[in-house]
C-alpha positions, 0 to 999 in steps of 0.5 A: 500500500505504501507504493500506491499513489493517491488520486481523485476518483471523482470525475468532473461533475462528481461522478465516482470513477475508480478506473485508471484514466487515459492520461495515466496510461499515456504517461506510463506508456511513454516510460516503457523501455525502448525495445524493438517491440515498444518502438513498433507503430503497432504498439502505440496507444491508438488515441495518441498515434497520429499516423493511425488517426490520419488514416483514411478509414478514421475519417468518421472519427476525425469528423466527430473529434472536430465537432466534439472538441470545439463544442466541449471547449465553448460549452465549458467556457459557458458561451451560449450564443454568438454573433457570426462575422463573415468577410474577405481576408483580403480587405486591408485596414484603413491606411494599410497596404492592399497586399492581395492586389494583383493589379492596379484596379484591385489595389484601388478597390481593396483600398476603398473597401477598407471602410468595411474593416472599419465598420466590422471593427465597430460592429464587433465592439457594439456586439461585445459591449452588449456581451459584457452586460451578459457576462460574455455568455451571449453575443460573443463575436466569432470570425474565421480567425484570419486577416481582413474582415476577420481580424477587424471582428476580433479586434473590435471585440478586443477594443471592448475588452471582450473575448472573441472566437476564431475558427481557423482552417488549414489552407495551402497558403497558411492562415495563421490566427490573427493576434486579436483572437482570444487564445483559449478560443482559437480553434483550427479545422481540417473539415470545412463542413464541421467549421461551418456547422460550428459557425451556425450552432450558436448564431444569434445573428450573421453579418456578412461583409464583402468577400470572395468565394469563401464568403459567398459559400458561407452566405449561401449556406446560411441563407439556404438553411434559413430558407429550407427551415433548417436554421431559425430566422436570425438576422442575416446582415449584408454590409454594402448593398451596392456590392452585394447587388452588383454580384448577386441579382436577387431579384432575377432569381425571384423573377425566374422562379428559382426562389420565392419572391419573399426569400429576398426578405431573408437578408437585410442590407446595411451600411454601418455598424450602428444600422446593423446593431439596430436591426438585431435589437429590433428583431429580438424586441419582436421575437422570443429568443426561446421560440425562434421563427422558422421558415416553412421549408416549402420551395 
C-alpha cells in the first residue's frame, strides 16, 4: 500500500470513477523501455498515434473529434450564443497596404473597401459591449480567425475588452490566427463542413461583409438553411448593398422562379455598424429568443 499513489476518483461533475484514466496510461506508456517491440507503430496507444488517426478509414472519427472538441471547449467556457462575422481576408485596414492586389484596379478597390474593416471593427465592439452586460455568455463575436474582415471582428471585440472566437482552417497558403483572437478560443479545422456547422450552432445573428468565394459559400449556406427551415430566422446582415447587388441579382432569381419572391426578405442590407446593431435589437424586441421563427421549408 505504501507504493500506491493517491488520486481523485471523482470525475468532473462528481461522478465516482475508480478506473485508471487515459492520461495515466499515456504517461506510463511513454516510460516503457525502448525495445524493438515498444518502438513498433503497432504498439502505440491508438488515441495518441497520429499516423493511425490520419488514416483514411478514421475519417468518421476525425469528423466527430472536430465537432466534439470545439463544442466541449465553448460549452465549458459557458458561451451560449454568438454573433457570426463573415468577410474577405483580403480587405486591408484603413491606411494599410492592399497586399492581395494583383493589379492596379484591385489595389484601388481593396483600398476603398477598407471602410468595411472599419465598420466590422465597430460592429464587433457594439456586439461585445452588449456581451459584457451578459457576462460574455451571449453575443460573443466569432470570425474565421484570419486577416481582413476577420481580424477587424476580433479586434473590435478586443477594443471592448471582450473575448472573441476564431475558427481557423488549414489552407495551402497558411492562415495563421490573427493576434486579436482570444487564445483559449482559437480553434483550427481540417473539415470545412464541421467549421461551418460550428459557425451556425450558436448564431444569434450573421453579418456578412464583402468577400470572395469563401464568403459567398458561407452566405449561401446560411441563407439556404434559413430558407429550407433548417436554421431559425436570425438576422442575416449584408454590409454594402451596392456590392452585394452588383454580384448577386436577387431579384432575377425571384423573377425566374428559382426562389420565392419573399426569400429576398431573408437578408437585410446595411451600411454601418450602428444600422446593423439596430436591426438585431429590433428583431429580438419582436421575437422570443426561446421560440425562434422558422421558415416553412416549402420551395
